Each structure stands twice: as C-alpha cells, then as structure tokens.
Steps between C-alpha positions, in 0.01 A plus 500: 500500500677789675353816351807710577712246308262500207494878472872538526540267207237665276471842338772658714554768236142631542534840669128514598484295822327444828702398801361390835788396724284343774376227257817479287323640194691675227299466189478663161189704414360458150242730335167334438330206682510241225548133594849508346598796721348345806715195447812714475462744787290756675263688264377850471141585423544739194195700613684623808784747525866399521633796700222703664193374675405141576713256306317171458707180479401134470674165536407145573480398866443125462446224254765594249871427453596851608278649772663840555238622745459181699652648813322842502288378789804522724539874452416742778452873522844658482669237292711636214385470143732642231361595168767583248485619141799632313479653158818551307489751216757507226540801274 
C-alpha cells in the first residue's frame, strides 16, 4: 500500500494535519489515541498541548493496514515536518 495514496483518499477535509514531504506523508491528525483513531490517521495525546509546547503524536509504524509512521526512520536532522491546524470560526 502506498501511504501517500491512502492518505490522499481519506479524510482530506480534516484541517489538522501533519505533512512530511521526504516520506510522502500527508495525514490527518485526530484527537485521542483510541484504536479507531489510530486506524484512521495520526493521533494526538490529549494530555499534551495542541499549539504551545511539546505536541505528542502517535501512529502505527508496522503491522496494520495503514502504518502512517512506517518511514520515520528515514528522517534526518533538517528534514521538513509541517504541522497544520486551522480553526474556522463562524459568527
């Protein structure tokens, strides 16, 4: 399975995302580390901040249908990691 292809076809309307160009990762981030969320994307540990401080994310790296973090081992110091969250407020 090509992870980039999987992610492009799922949850593209999710404005909370992580993108790592070097490993072709563009994945939705879901709040909470439940098994259901881990099957659907990269997950956020609710005990950690979203904006300031150390954001803690989790995803499978092997053994599952979608292993979003399987290529993290290829990253090197200086590689680009984009963390994006967009909130839209309607009044």
